[in-house]
N, CA, C, O and the ligand as a Tripos MOL2 file, in Angstrom:
@<TRIPOS>MOLECULE
protein
  237   235    60     0     0
PROTEIN
NO_CHARGES

@<TRIPOS>ATOM
      1 N         124.9530  102.5190   99.6080 N.3       1 MET1
      2 CA        124.8800  103.9030   99.0630 C.3       1 MET1
      3 C         123.6740  103.9370   98.0710 C.2       1 MET1
      4 O         123.4860  103.0870   97.2000 O.2       1 MET1
      5 N         122.8840  105.0200   98.3080 N.am      2 PRO2
      6 CA        121.6720  105.1290   97.4980 C.3       2 PRO2
      7 C         121.9510  105.4020   96.0060 C.2       2 PRO2
      8 O         122.9870  105.9370   95.6100 O.2       2 PRO2
      9 N         120.9740  105.0020   95.2330 N.am      3 TYR3
     10 CA        120.9950  105.2170   93.8320 C.3       3 TYR3
     11 C         120.1920  106.4780   93.6020 C.2       3 TYR3
     12 O         119.1620  106.7220   94.2300 O.2       3 TYR3
     13 N         120.6700  107.2130   92.7420 N.am      4 VAL4
     14 CA        119.9610  108.5440   92.3630 C.3       4 VAL4
     15 C         119.5530  108.6580   90.9350 C.2       4 VAL4
     16 O         120.3000  108.3380   90.0110 O.2       4 VAL4
     17 N         118.2300  109.1680   90.7650 N.am      5 TYR5
     18 CA        117.8370  109.4840   89.4090 C.3       5 TYR5
     19 C         117.5160  110.9800   89.3710 C.2       5 TYR5
     20 O         116.9190  111.5390   90.2910 O.2       5 TYR5
     21 N         117.9510  111.6180   88.2370 N.am      6 LYS6
     22 CA        117.6140  113.0220   88.0200 C.3       6 LYS6
     23 C         117.1480  113.1820   86.6760 C.2       6 LYS6
     24 O         117.8050  112.7540   85.7280 O.2       6 LYS6
     25 N         115.9940  113.8050   86.5280 N.am      7 CYS7
     26 CA        115.3340  114.0560   85.2140 C.3       7 CYS7
     27 C         116.3500  114.8270   84.3140 C.2       7 CYS7
     28 O         116.4970  114.5830   83.1160 O.2       7 CYS7
     29 N         117.0130  115.7510   84.9840 N.am      8 ARG8
     30 CA        118.0810  116.4990   84.2050 C.3       8 ARG8
     31 C         119.0330  115.6450   83.5630 C.2       8 ARG8
     32 O         119.5460  115.9850   82.4970 O.2       8 ARG8
     33 N         119.3200  114.5240   84.1460 N.am      9 ASP9
     34 CA        120.4540  113.6390   83.5190 C.3       9 ASP9
     35 C         120.0000  113.0910   82.2700 C.2       9 ASP9
     36 O         120.8700  112.7160   81.4840 O.2       9 ASP9
     37 N         118.7040  112.9720   81.9270 N.am     10 ILE10
     38 CA        118.2510  112.5260   80.6550 C.3      10 ILE10
     39 C         117.7610  113.5370   79.7650 C.2      10 ILE10
     40 O         117.1140  113.2630   78.7540 O.2      10 ILE10
     41 N         118.0850  114.8120   80.1540 N.am     11 GLY11
     42 CA        117.8020  115.9320   79.2180 C.3      11 GLY11
     43 C         116.5460  116.6450   79.5440 C.2      11 GLY11
     44 O         116.2930  117.5920   78.7990 O.2      11 GLY11
     45 N         115.7390  116.4060   80.4580 N.am     12 TYR12
     46 CA        114.5070  117.2000   80.9390 C.3      12 TYR12
     47 C         114.8840  118.3180   81.7170 C.2      12 TYR12
     48 O         115.7530  118.2820   82.5880 O.2      12 TYR12
     49 N         114.2070  119.3320   81.3880 N.am     13 ASP13
     50 CA        114.3110  120.6470   82.1290 C.3      13 ASP13
     51 C         113.3640  120.4930   83.2150 C.2      13 ASP13
     52 O         112.2540  121.0240   83.1840 O.2      13 ASP13
     53 N         113.8050  119.7310   84.2360 N.am     14 CYS14
     54 CA        112.8010  119.2660   85.2820 C.3      14 CYS14
     55 C         113.7510  119.0100   86.5080 C.2      14 CYS14
     56 O         114.8420  118.4530   86.3870 O.2      14 CYS14
     57 N         113.2340  119.4720   87.7130 N.am     15 SER15
     58 CA        114.1050  119.3460   88.8900 C.3      15 SER15
     59 C         113.8480  118.0280   89.6490 C.2      15 SER15
     60 O         114.4190  117.8140   90.7180 O.2      15 SER15
     61 N         113.0470  117.2000   89.1380 N.am     16 PHE16
     62 CA        112.7580  115.9470   89.8390 C.3      16 PHE16
     63 C         113.9070  115.0280   90.1220 C.2      16 PHE16
     64 O         114.6000  114.6280   89.1870 O.2      16 PHE16
     65 N         114.1380  114.6840   91.3100 N.am     17 GLU17
     66 CA        115.2310  113.6800   91.7390 C.3      17 GLU17
     67 C         114.5230  112.6370   92.6200 C.2      17 GLU17
     68 O         113.5440  112.9110   93.3140 O.2      17 GLU17
     69 N         115.0800  111.4400   92.5420 N.am     18 PHE18
     70 CA        114.5690  110.4720   93.4590 C.3      18 PHE18
     71 C         115.6770  109.5310   93.9100 C.2      18 PHE18
     72 O         116.5110  109.1590   93.0850 O.2      18 PHE18
     73 N         115.7200  109.1940   94.9670 N.am     19 LYS19
     74 CA        116.7840  108.3440   95.6080 C.3      19 LYS19
     75 C         116.2070  107.0450   96.1730 C.2      19 LYS19
     76 O         115.1570  107.0950   96.8130 O.2      19 LYS19
     77 N         116.7870  105.9810   95.9870 N.am     20 ALA20
     78 CA        116.4410  104.6630   96.5420 C.3      20 ALA20
     79 C         117.6290  103.8930   96.9360 C.2      20 ALA20
     80 O         118.7060  104.0490   96.3600 O.2      20 ALA20
     81 N         117.4660  103.0870   97.8770 N.am     21 GLN21
     82 CA        118.5340  102.2260   98.5070 C.3      21 GLN21
     83 C         118.8140  101.1110   97.4030 C.2      21 GLN21
     84 O         119.9570  100.6860   97.2290 O.2      21 GLN21
     85 N         117.7880  100.6810   96.7060 N.am     22 MET22
     86 CA        117.9130   99.7070   95.7750 C.3      22 MET22
     87 C         117.6070  100.2200   94.3060 C.2      22 MET22
     88 O         116.5910  100.8660   94.0510 O.2      22 MET22
     89 N         118.4650   99.9170   93.4560 N.am     23 GLU23
     90 CA        118.2510  100.2500   91.9970 C.3      23 GLU23
     91 C         116.8700   99.9490   91.4830 C.2      23 GLU23
     92 O         116.2310  100.7650   90.8190 O.2      23 GLU23
     93 N         116.4190   98.7330   91.8160 N.am     24 LYS24
     94 CA        115.1560   98.2920   91.3290 C.3      24 LYS24
     95 C         113.8980   99.0890   91.9230 C.2      24 LYS24
     96 O         112.7840   98.9970   91.4090 O.2      24 LYS24
     97 N         114.1640   99.8620   93.0250 N.am     25 ASP25
     98 CA        113.1340  100.6620   93.5380 C.3      25 ASP25
     99 C         112.9340  102.0210   92.9070 C.2      25 ASP25
    100 O         112.0240  102.7590   93.2830 O.2      25 ASP25
    101 N         113.8040  102.3630   91.9220 N.am     26 LEU26
    102 CA        113.7450  103.6840   91.3100 C.3      26 LEU26
    103 C         112.6080  103.6430   90.2200 C.2      26 LEU26
    104 O         111.7340  104.5090   90.1730 O.2      26 LEU26
    105 N         112.6770  102.5630   89.3330 N.am     27 MET27
    106 CA        111.8960  102.5910   88.2580 C.3      27 MET27
    107 C         110.3680  102.8040   88.4750 C.2      27 MET27
    108 O         109.7560  103.5590   87.7200 O.2      27 MET27
    109 N         109.7530  102.1640   89.4740 N.am     28 PRO28
    110 CA        108.3400  102.4170   89.5890 C.3      28 PRO28
    111 C         107.9850  103.8370   89.9690 C.2      28 PRO28
    112 O         106.9260  104.3300   89.5810 O.2      28 PRO28
    113 N         108.8420  104.5060   90.7170 N.am     29 ARG29
    114 CA        108.5920  105.9550   91.0790 C.3      29 ARG29
    115 C         108.8540  106.8220   89.9070 C.2      29 ARG29
    116 O         108.1880  107.8480   89.7690 O.2      29 ARG29
    117 N         109.7570  106.5000   89.0610 N.am     30 ILE30
    118 CA        110.0800  107.3220   87.8780 C.3      30 ILE30
    119 C         108.8940  107.1320   86.9480 C.2      30 ILE30
    120 O         108.4350  108.1210   86.3770 O.2      30 ILE30
    121 N         108.3660  105.9250   86.7560 N.am     31 ARG31
    122 CA        107.1720  105.7340   85.8810 C.3      31 ARG31
    123 C         105.9960  106.7130   86.3100 C.2      31 ARG31
    124 O         105.3870  107.3520   85.4520 O.2      31 ARG31
    125 N         105.6990  106.8090   87.6390 N.am     32 ILE32
    126 CA        104.7170  107.6020   88.1530 C.3      32 ILE32
    127 C         104.9800  109.1040   87.7850 C.2      32 ILE32
    128 O         104.0860  109.7960   87.2980 O.2      32 ILE32
    129 N         106.1440  109.5460   88.0170 N.am     33 HIS33
    130 CA        106.6670  110.9020   87.7480 C.3      33 HIS33
    131 C         106.3990  111.1310   86.1960 C.2      33 HIS33
    132 O         105.7020  112.0790   85.8330 O.2      33 HIS33
    133 N         106.9230  110.3110   85.3600 N.am     34 ALA34
    134 CA        106.8680  110.4100   83.9530 C.3      34 ALA34
    135 C         105.4030  110.6920   83.4770 C.2      34 ALA34
    136 O         105.1100  111.5350   82.6300 O.2      34 ALA34
    137 N         104.5090  109.8640   84.1450 N.am     35 ARG35
    138 CA        103.1790  110.0210   83.8230 C.3      35 ARG35
    139 C         102.5390  111.3710   84.0790 C.2      35 ARG35
    140 O         101.8800  111.9440   83.2120 O.2      35 ARG35
    141 N         102.7530  111.8760   85.3230 N.am     36 TYR36
    142 CA        102.1100  113.0960   85.7040 C.3      36 TYR36
    143 C         102.8730  114.2860   85.2840 C.2      36 TYR36
    144 O         102.2880  115.3570   85.1270 O.2      36 TYR36
    145 N         104.1750  114.1640   85.0870 N.am     37 ALA37
    146 CA        104.9710  115.4520   84.7400 C.3      37 ALA37
    147 C         105.2780  115.4870   83.3430 C.2      37 ALA37
    148 O         105.4330  116.5610   82.7630 O.2      37 ALA37
    149 N         105.3780  114.3520   82.7500 N.am     38 HIS38
    150 CA        105.9320  114.3910   81.2860 C.3      38 HIS38
    151 C         104.8580  113.6890   80.2760 C.2      38 HIS38
    152 O         105.1730  113.5140   79.0990 O.2      38 HIS38
    153 N         103.7030  113.3320   80.7240 N.am     39 ASN39
    154 CA        102.6810  112.7070   79.8960 C.3      39 ASN39
    155 C         103.1830  111.3830   79.1960 C.2      39 ASN39
    156 O         102.7100  110.9460   78.1460 O.2      39 ASN39
    157 N         104.0940  110.8680   79.8430 N.am     40 ILE40
    158 CA        104.5760  109.4600   79.2950 C.3      40 ILE40
    159 C         103.8670  108.4450   80.0020 C.2      40 ILE40
    160 O         104.1180  108.1690   81.1750 O.2      40 ILE40
    161 N         102.9300  107.8440   79.2760 N.am     41 PHE41
    162 CA        102.0890  106.7280   79.8720 C.3      41 PHE41
    163 C         102.8190  105.3100   79.6860 C.2      41 PHE41
    164 O         102.7750  104.4290   80.5440 O.2      41 PHE41
    165 N         103.4270  105.2080   78.5890 N.am     42 GLU42
    166 CA        104.1920  103.8930   78.4060 C.3      42 GLU42
    167 C         105.6660  104.2650   78.0540 C.2      42 GLU42
    168 O         105.8320  105.0190   77.0960 O.2      42 GLU42
    169 N         106.6050  103.8660   78.6480 N.am     43 MET43
    170 CA        108.0040  104.1520   78.3440 C.3      43 MET43
    171 C         108.4020  103.1960   77.2790 C.2      43 MET43
    172 O         108.1150  102.0030   77.3850 O.2      43 MET43
    173 N         109.0750  103.6810   76.2210 N.am     44 SER44
    174 CA        109.5290  102.8230   75.1760 C.3      44 SER44
    175 C         110.7640  102.1080   75.7930 C.2      44 SER44
    176 O         111.3140  102.5780   76.7890 O.2      44 SER44
    177 N         111.1790  101.0110   75.2140 N.am     45 PRO45
    178 CA        112.2510  100.3650   75.6410 C.3      45 PRO45
    179 C         113.5260  101.1490   75.6780 C.2      45 PRO45
    180 O         114.3420  101.0720   76.5970 O.2      45 PRO45
    181 N         113.6530  101.9830   74.5130 N.am     46 GLU46
    182 CA        114.7130  102.9450   74.3370 C.3      46 GLU46
    183 C         114.8660  103.8750   75.6180 C.2      46 GLU46
    184 O         115.9360  104.0980   76.1850 O.2      46 GLU46
    185 N         113.6970  104.3500   75.9600 N.am     47 MET47
    186 CA        113.6670  105.3630   77.0390 C.3      47 MET47
    187 C         113.9470  104.6390   78.4350 C.2      47 MET47
    188 O         114.6750  105.1560   79.2820 O.2      47 MET47
    189 N         113.3570  103.4830   78.6040 N.am     48 GLU48
    190 CA        113.8830  102.7750   79.8290 C.3      48 GLU48
    191 C         115.2720  102.4820   80.0090 C.2      48 GLU48
    192 O         115.7960  102.4530   81.1220 O.2      48 GLU48
    193 N         115.9320  102.2450   78.8440 N.am     49 LYS49
    194 CA        117.3440  102.0250   78.7450 C.3      49 LYS49
    195 C         118.0470  103.3070   79.1450 C.2      49 LYS49
    196 O         118.9780  103.3150   79.9510 O.2      49 LYS49
    197 N         117.5390  104.4560   78.5150 N.am     50 LYS50
    198 CA        118.0980  105.6890   78.8120 C.3      50 LYS50
    199 C         118.0720  106.1040   80.2790 C.2      50 LYS50
    200 O         119.0200  106.6070   80.8820 O.2      50 LYS50
    201 N         116.8280  105.8210   80.7900 N.am     51 VAL51
    202 CA        116.5420  106.1410   82.2700 C.3      51 VAL51
    203 C         117.4900  105.2680   83.1770 C.2      51 VAL51
    204 O         118.0790  105.7430   84.1490 O.2      51 VAL51
    205 N         117.5810  104.0710   82.8150 N.am     52 GLN52
    206 CA        118.3670  103.0780   83.7250 C.3      52 GLN52
    207 C         119.7700  103.3770   83.6230 C.2      52 GLN52
    208 O         120.5280  103.2320   84.5820 O.2      52 GLN52
    209 N         120.1770  103.8260   82.3920 N.am     53 GLY53
    210 CA        121.5800  104.1410   82.2220 C.3      53 GLY53
    211 C         122.0520  105.4860   82.8980 C.2      53 GLY53
    212 O         123.2360  105.8040   83.0080 O.2      53 GLY53
    213 N         121.0630  106.1810   83.3030 N.am     54 SER54
    214 CA        121.4690  107.4680   83.9820 C.3      54 SER54
    215 C         121.5070  107.3640   85.5850 C.2      54 SER54
    216 O         121.8400  108.3220   86.2820 O.2      54 SER54
    217 N         121.1800  106.2610   86.0440 N.am     55 PHE55
    218 CA        121.2450  106.0030   87.5480 C.3      55 PHE55
    219 C         122.6570  106.2320   87.9340 C.2      55 PHE55
    220 O         123.6040  105.8030   87.2750 O.2      55 PHE55
    221 N         122.7720  106.9620   89.0860 N.am     56 LYS56
    222 CA        124.1560  107.1090   89.7070 C.3      56 LYS56
    223 C         124.0720  106.6340   91.1120 C.2      56 LYS56
    224 O         123.0880  106.8110   91.8290 O.2      56 LYS56
    225 N         125.2990  105.9410   91.5080 N.am     57 GLU57
    226 CA        125.2630  105.6530   92.9310 C.3      57 GLU57
    227 C         125.9220  106.8480   93.6910 C.2      57 GLU57
    228 O         126.9690  107.3850   93.3310 O.2      57 GLU57
    229 N         125.1920  107.1970   94.7790 N.am     58 GLU58
    230 CA        125.5310  108.4080   95.4070 C.3      58 GLU58
    231 C         126.7360  108.0890   96.4110 C.2      58 GLU58
    232 O         126.6360  107.1350   97.1830 O.2      58 GLU58
    233 N         127.7500  108.8070   96.3930 N.am     59 LYS59
    234 CA        128.9550  108.5750   97.2100 C.3      59 LYS59
    235 C         128.8450  109.3630   98.5070 C.2      59 LYS59
    236 O         129.7510  109.3100   99.3390 O.2      59 LYS59
    237 ZN        110.7910  115.0200   85.3750 Zn       60 ZN60
@<TRIPOS>BOND
     1     1     2 1
     2     2     3 1
     3     3     4 2
     4     3     5 am
     5     5     6 1
     6     6     7 1
     7     7     8 2
     8     7     9 am
     9     9    10 1
    10    10    11 1
    11    11    12 2
    12    11    13 am
    13    13    14 1
    14    14    15 1
    15    15    16 2
    16    15    17 am
    17    17    18 1
    18    18    19 1
    19    19    20 2
    20    19    21 am
    21    21    22 1
    22    22    23 1
    23    23    24 2
    24    23    25 am
    25    25    26 1
    26    26    27 1
    27    27    28 2
    28    27    29 am
    29    29    30 1
    30    30    31 1
    31    31    32 2
    32    31    33 am
    33    33    34 1
    34    34    35 1
    35    35    36 2
    36    35    37 am
    37    37    38 1
    38    38    39 1
    39    39    40 2
    40    39    41 am
    41    41    42 1
    42    42    43 1
    43    43    44 2
    44    43    45 am
    45    45    46 1
    46    46    47 1
    47    47    48 2
    48    47    49 am
    49    49    50 1
    50    50    51 1
    51    51    52 2
    52    51    53 am
    53    53    54 1
    54    54    55 1
    55    55    56 2
    56    55    57 am
    57    57    58 1
    58    58    59 1
    59    59    60 2
    60    59    61 am
    61    61    62 1
    62    62    63 1
    63    63    64 2
    64    63    65 am
    65    65    66 1
    66    66    67 1
    67    67    68 2
    68    67    69 am
    69    69    70 1
    70    70    71 1
    71    71    72 2
    72    71    73 am
    73    73    74 1
    74    74    75 1
    75    75    76 2
    76    75    77 am
    77    77    78 1
    78    78    79 1
    79    79    80 2
    80    79    81 am
    81    81    82 1
    82    82    83 1
    83    83    84 2
    84    83    85 am
    85    85    86 1
    86    86    87 1
    87    87    88 2
    88    87    89 am
    89    89    90 1
    90    90    91 1
    91    91    92 2
    92    91    93 am
    93    93    94 1
    94    94    95 1
    95    95    96 2
    96    95    97 am
    97    97    98 1
    98    98    99 1
    99    99   100 2
   100    99   101 am
   101   101   102 1
   102   102   103 1
   103   103   104 2
   104   103   105 am
   105   105   106 1
   106   106   107 1
   107   107   108 2
   108   107   109 am
   109   109   110 1
   110   110   111 1
   111   111   112 2
   112   111   113 am
   113   113   114 1
   114   114   115 1
   115   115   116 2
   116   115   117 am
   117   117   118 1
   118   118   119 1
   119   119   120 2
   120   119   121 am
   121   121   122 1
   122   122   123 1
   123   123   124 2
   124   123   125 am
   125   125   126 1
   126   126   127 1
   127   127   128 2
   128   127   129 am
   129   129   130 1
   130   130   131 1
   131   131   132 2
   132   131   133 am
   133   133   134 1
   134   134   135 1
   135   135   136 2
   136   135   137 am
   137   137   138 1
   138   138   139 1
   139   139   140 2
   140   139   141 am
   141   141   142 1
   142   142   143 1
   143   143   144 2
   144   143   145 am
   145   145   146 1
   146   146   147 1
   147   147   148 2
   148   147   149 am
   149   149   150 1
   150   150   151 1
   151   151   152 2
   152   151   153 am
   153   153   154 1
   154   154   155 1
   155   155   156 2
   156   155   157 am
   157   157   158 1
   158   158   159 1
   159   159   160 2
   160   159   161 am
   161   161   162 1
   162   162   163 1
   163   163   164 2
   164   163   165 am
   165   165   166 1
   166   166   167 1
   167   167   168 2
   168   167   169 am
   169   169   170 1
   170   170   171 1
   171   171   172 2
   172   171   173 am
   173   173   174 1
   174   174   175 1
   175   175   176 2
   176   175   177 am
   177   177   178 1
   178   178   179 1
   179   179   180 2
   180   179   181 am
   181   181   182 1
   182   182   183 1
   183   183   184 2
   184   183   185 am
   185   185   186 1
   186   186   187 1
   187   187   188 2
   188   187   189 am
   189   189   190 1
   190   190   191 1
   191   191   192 2
   192   191   193 am
   193   193   194 1
   194   194   195 1
   195   195   196 2
   196   195   197 am
   197   197   198 1
   198   198   199 1
   199   199   200 2
   200   199   201 am
   201   201   202 1
   202   202   203 1
   203   203   204 2
   204   203   205 am
   205   205   206 1
   206   206   207 1
   207   207   208 2
   208   207   209 am
   209   209   210 1
   210   210   211 1
   211   211   212 2
   212   211   213 am
   213   213   214 1
   214   214   215 1
   215   215   216 2
   216   215   217 am
   217   217   218 1
   218   218   219 1
   219   219   220 2
   220   219   221 am
   221   221   222 1
   222   222   223 1
   223   223   224 2
   224   223   225 am
   225   225   226 1
   226   226   227 1
   227   227   228 2
   228   227   229 am
   229   229   230 1
   230   230   231 1
   231   231   232 2
   232   231   233 am
   233   233   234 1
   234   234   235 1
   235   235   236 2
@<TRIPOS>SUBSTRUCTURE
     1 MET1         2 RESIDUE 1 A MET
     2 PRO2         6 RESIDUE 1 A PRO
     3 TYR3        10 RESIDUE 1 A TYR
     4 VAL4        14 RESIDUE 1 A VAL
     5 TYR5        18 RESIDUE 1 A TYR
     6 LYS6        22 RESIDUE 1 A LYS
     7 CYS7        26 RESIDUE 1 A CYS
     8 ARG8        30 RESIDUE 1 A ARG
     9 ASP9        34 RESIDUE 1 A ASP
    10 ILE10       38 RESIDUE 1 A ILE
    11 GLY11       42 RESIDUE 1 A GLY
    12 TYR12       46 RESIDUE 1 A TYR
    13 ASP13       50 RESIDUE 1 A ASP
    14 CYS14       54 RESIDUE 1 A CYS
    15 SER15       58 RESIDUE 1 A SER
    16 PHE16       62 RESIDUE 1 A PHE
    17 GLU17       66 RESIDUE 1 A GLU
    18 PHE18       70 RESIDUE 1 A PHE
    19 LYS19       74 RESIDUE 1 A LYS
    20 ALA20       78 RESIDUE 1 A ALA
    21 GLN21       82 RESIDUE 1 A GLN
    22 MET22       86 RESIDUE 1 A MET
    23 GLU23       90 RESIDUE 1 A GLU
    24 LYS24       94 RESIDUE 1 A LYS
    25 ASP25       98 RESIDUE 1 A ASP
    26 LEU26      102 RESIDUE 1 A LEU
    27 MET27      106 RESIDUE 1 A MET
    28 PRO28      110 RESIDUE 1 A PRO
    29 ARG29      114 RESIDUE 1 A ARG
    30 ILE30      118 RESIDUE 1 A ILE
    31 ARG31      122 RESIDUE 1 A ARG
    32 ILE32      126 RESIDUE 1 A ILE
    33 HIS33      130 RESIDUE 1 A HIS
    34 ALA34      134 RESIDUE 1 A ALA
    35 ARG35      138 RESIDUE 1 A ARG
    36 TYR36      142 RESIDUE 1 A TYR
    37 ALA37      146 RESIDUE 1 A ALA
    38 HIS38      150 RESIDUE 1 A HIS
    39 ASN39      154 RESIDUE 1 A ASN
    40 ILE40      158 RESIDUE 1 A ILE
    41 PHE41      162 RESIDUE 1 A PHE
    42 GLU42      166 RESIDUE 1 A GLU
    43 MET43      170 RESIDUE 1 A MET
    44 SER44      174 RESIDUE 1 A SER
    45 PRO45      178 RESIDUE 1 A PRO
    46 GLU46      182 RESIDUE 1 A GLU
    47 MET47      186 RESIDUE 1 A MET
    48 GLU48      190 RESIDUE 1 A GLU
    49 LYS49      194 RESIDUE 1 A LYS
    50 LYS50      198 RESIDUE 1 A LYS
    51 VAL51      202 RESIDUE 1 A VAL
    52 GLN52      206 RESIDUE 1 A GLN
    53 GLY53      210 RESIDUE 1 A GLY
    54 SER54      214 RESIDUE 1 A SER
    55 PHE55      218 RESIDUE 1 A PHE
    56 LYS56      222 RESIDUE 1 A LYS
    57 GLU57      226 RESIDUE 1 A GLU
    58 GLU58      230 RESIDUE 1 A GLU
    59 LYS59      234 RESIDUE 1 A LYS
    60 ZN60       237 GROUP 0 **** ****
């Protein structure tokens, strides 16, 4: 089952969603999105935790 990340799940008013077969494949893509869409060039450890905590396994 793919893992899904949605910006909305961590409180952004943003329609970005990304799916990956492996949980570890989400983070690199999210970093790129955060950079161009939210001007986040370095994620804080708190934010990384928040992002990782929001991943959902799609049923
Ligand atoms: Zn976003």
